[in-house]
N, C-alpha and C positions, 0 to 999 in steps of 0.2 A: 843683214844676217837672217838666216832661218833658224828659229829657236823652237825647241820642244820643251814644254813645261809639264812635268808630272805633278798634277794638282792644277793650280792656275785659276781657281775661282774664289778662294777665300784669301784672307789677309795678306800673307807674304807672297803667295803665288799670284794673287790678283795684282799686287803692286808691280811685280816683275812683268806680267803681261801688259799692263797699262803703260808702263814706262817704255817697254820695248816697242809697242805699237806707236807711241808718240814719237819715238826716234826713227820711225820708218821701217822697222824690221817686220818680218813675217813670223807670226806666232801660231804654233799649234799647241793646244792643251789636251791632256789625256786625263780624264777623271770619270767618276761614275755619275756625275750630274746630280748629286744629292745635297751638297753642302751649301752652295750659293749659285746665283746666276753667273754664267760666264761673261767675261768682259766683251762688249760688242767689238767685233772686228777680228776676233781670233778664229782659227779653224779648230773645230771641236772633233775629237775622237773619243767616243764613249767606251769605257772599259774598266776593268778591275786589274790593278797591278799584281794581284795575287793569282791571276789567271794566265797560264802559259799561252793559251789560245789567243787571248786578248793582246798580250805583248807581241806575239808573232804578227798579228794583224796590224798593230801599231807600227812595227818596223817597216812595213810596206809603204808607209806614208813618208818615209825619209827619202834622202838623207837630210841631216841638219848640221849647222855649224856647231851647235851646242845643245846639250840636254841639261835642263835645270830641274833638279829633283827637290821639290819643296814638300814632299809627302812621305819621305822615307824615315822609318823609325826602327826597323828590325833588320839586322844584317842579312839574315837568310832571304828575306823578301826583297831587300835592295839588290842583293846579288843576282836574283832572278832577272830583274829589270836590266841590270848592267850587262849581263851576258846576252840577253835577248837583243839588246840595242848596241852591242859593241861595234858592229860594222855600220851603224847608222848615223854616227856623229863624230866630229873631231875632238870634242871636249865634253866631259861629264862634270857638271857643277853640282856638288852635293851641299845642301843647306844644312849645316851642322849647328852646333851650339857651344857656348862657352862652358857648358856643363861637362864637356869631355875632359876638362882639367880637374883632377881630384883635389888640387889645392884651392880651387875656387869654391865659395867666395871668401874663405878665411884668410887667404894670402893673395897678393897681386900675381897676375899671370901675364905671360908674353907668348909669342908664337913658339918659343923654344921650351915652354913648360911641358912636363910629361903629361900624357893623356892616359885615361883608364885603359887597363888591359882587358880586351874583349876579343873573342874569336870572330873572324870575318864570317863565320858560318853560324853564329849564335842565333838562337830562337827567341821568341818574345819573353820567355821566362828566365832568361840567362843573365839578367842584370836590370838595373834601373835605367831611367831615361838617358842620363849622360853616358853611362857605360855602354848601352846599346848603340848610341850615336857614334861612339868611338869605334865600335865594331863595324858600323856602316862605313865610316871613313876608310877603314882597312880593306873592306871588300871592294870598294870603288877603286882604291889605289891598286889593288891586286889584279882586278879583272878589267880595268881600263888603264893599263900601265902607261905611265908617261903622259897621260892625257886627262888626269883627274885633278880637280880643284875642290877643296873642302873649305867652306867659309864658316868659322866658329862665331856665331852671332851672339851679341849681348842682348840686353833687354829691348824688345821691339815695342814701339808705340806708333800711332798714326791713324789716319782714316781707315775705316773698314776693320778696325781691330776686333777680333772675335774672342780674344782671351778674356777681356773684361776689366783690365787694370785702370787705364786712363778713363774709359767710359764711366766706371764706377765713381771716380773722383769728380768728374764733370756732373754726373747726375746728382751727387750729394750737394754740390754747390748750387745747381739749378733749382733744387727743391727747398733750399734754405728759405724759411719764411713762409712756406706754403704747407707742404706735407711734413716738413721738418723744422726744427728750431733754427733761428738765425745763428745761434751759437753753435759753431761747428768744430768738432774735435780735430786738431792738427797734431799728428804724433811726432815726438822727438824734438830735435833742434832745428829751427828754421835755417840755420847756416850750414847744416850738414850737406855734403855734396850729393848730387844725383847726376847721372850722365847716360840716359838711355839714347837710343838711336831711332830715327824716323825710318819706317819701313821703306819709304820712297828713296831714301839715301842708300839703303842696302840694294834696292833694285837697280839704281844707277851704277853702283859699283859692280854689280854682276855684269852689266853690259860692258863696262870699262875693262873688267878682268878678262872676259871672253875676247874682246877686241885685242888685248895685249897678249893673249895666249898664256895667261898665268896658270901655274900648276902648284900643287902642294897645299899647305894649310895656311890660312890667313885669319887673324883675329879681327872681326868686323864689329866694332862697338862704338859708343860715343867717344869723340875725340876731345883733347884738351880745349880746343877752340870752341867746343859746344858745351863745355861744362857749365852746370847751373847749380842751384841749391834747392832744397826741399821747399823752403819758403817761396822762392821764385816760381816753382812748379805750382803750388797751391794758389798763389796770387794770380798766376796766369789762368788757372781754372775759374777763379772768381771773375776775372776780367772778361774771359771769353763768353761766359754764360750770362753776364750782366747781373750777377748775383749781389745780394746785400749780406752775404754770409759774413759772420764775425769769427775769425779764426782764433781758437783757444789752444795754445800750444801746451801739450801735456808731455811731461818728461818721460823719456824712454825707460828709465829705471822703475818708474811707477807702472807703466804699461806692461812691463815684463812680470809684474806681480799679479796682473789681471789675466783672466781667461780670454785673451785676444790674440789673433794670429797675424803675424807679419806677412806681407805679400798678398794675402787674400782679403782678410777683413780690413786691413789697413794697407792698401796697395802702395807699393814703392816705398814703404817705410822699412828702413834697415835697422835691425837691433844693433846696439853697440857690439863691436867685436868682429863684425863682418865687413869686408872691404870690396864689395862687388864692383865698385866704380874704378878701382885702381888697376887699369889694364893698359898695356903698352901697345898702342895701335900705330906706332910710327912707321912700321914696315908697310902696313896697309895704306896709310896716308901717302907714303911715297909712291905707292902704286895707283893713287888717284881717288881714294875715299875722301868725300867732302860731306860735312854734316850741317844741316840747317839749325837755326836757333830753336830751343825747346818751346819757346812761346809760340812759334809758328806751327809746330806740331800740335800743340794744345788747341790753338785757334782753328786749325783746319779739321781736327777731329770733331770739335763741337759743330762746326759748319756742316759736316757730313751727318751728324746725328740730328741736327735741327732742320735739315733740308726737307722740302715738301711738307711743310707744316709740322715737322717733328715726327714724320712717319717712322724713321729709324729708331728714334728715341722710344716711341710707344711700343714698338715690336721687338726691341733689342733683347736678344737671348745670348749671353756669353757662353763660351765653351765650359767655363767653370764659374760658380758663384763668386763674386767679389764685393767687398764693401760691408760696412756695418749697418745693421738694421737701426731704424730710428730709436727703437726701445733700448737697444744695447748702447748706442751712443749716449742717450740720456743717462743711463745707469753709470757709465764710465765717467761722464762729466760730474755727476753727483758724488761719486766716490772720490774723484779728484778734489772737489770742493771740500769734502769732509775729512781729508787727510790731516793727520795730527800735527 
């Protein structure tokens, strides 16, 4: 296949490019060249997706079997790309998010769950992240009629993660006993479920979906066969890093009384009441989605961070800050010890 990736150098786009090249496909990436180095072997077209001139120039490099949009967030901007490239590809794959479902994360969701109401022509100030992604789905379906595929992605982990969740957990474990105490705060219940998805498994499903000519919306998240627990996740981080960290499990109801943020300061900790892992992926699995064990994702992410003498680890700068400072972790554990 000939594929065009809008983005293609960072986390998700990088995984799609790498897996497509490994499968023998021809890959073109379109980006500004500012985020990360491109995957060796791709054809690079530099440009800005908000420039009509750049999009027109890009169309001249086609046609492609599919366009994979990994960098679209605003319906009005996505619509410009869709219309400029409408005659350049057979399929438009839009990488959306589980956040398009207003019921998530407080209720289980399926492919049939309602999505946010958002105009396909909305601008950047017309909604939050999930709402705008729903508008992006609508503009792709409207302006690429009958040839649009929207993948609603769950929590992504894996090598080259630029968000910061799993790297923050791995760095905490790796630093235990050196710059941090061996005693390591582990939030909530170790038996609580977690079910993220490896970015490489998403990339493989993209290729499967394009090959099958799938259209419409698909929920792409961790599957029941890949389900794990919070305890297994943190133990995998300890094992991968060779850490001597001693996990101290601190109850969620206590943490909720402290000034500590779920998802960011305590990555992948889910406060009671949310059910983000209860998703029905049966339709996507029937179409070919397969998920690797979480322990493999953890191991491979640390291998990426530790490669070349730890070069990635030393220079790592996530898109947003994640993780507890050593000082705040000590204070929380002291408060936990002092509870009445």
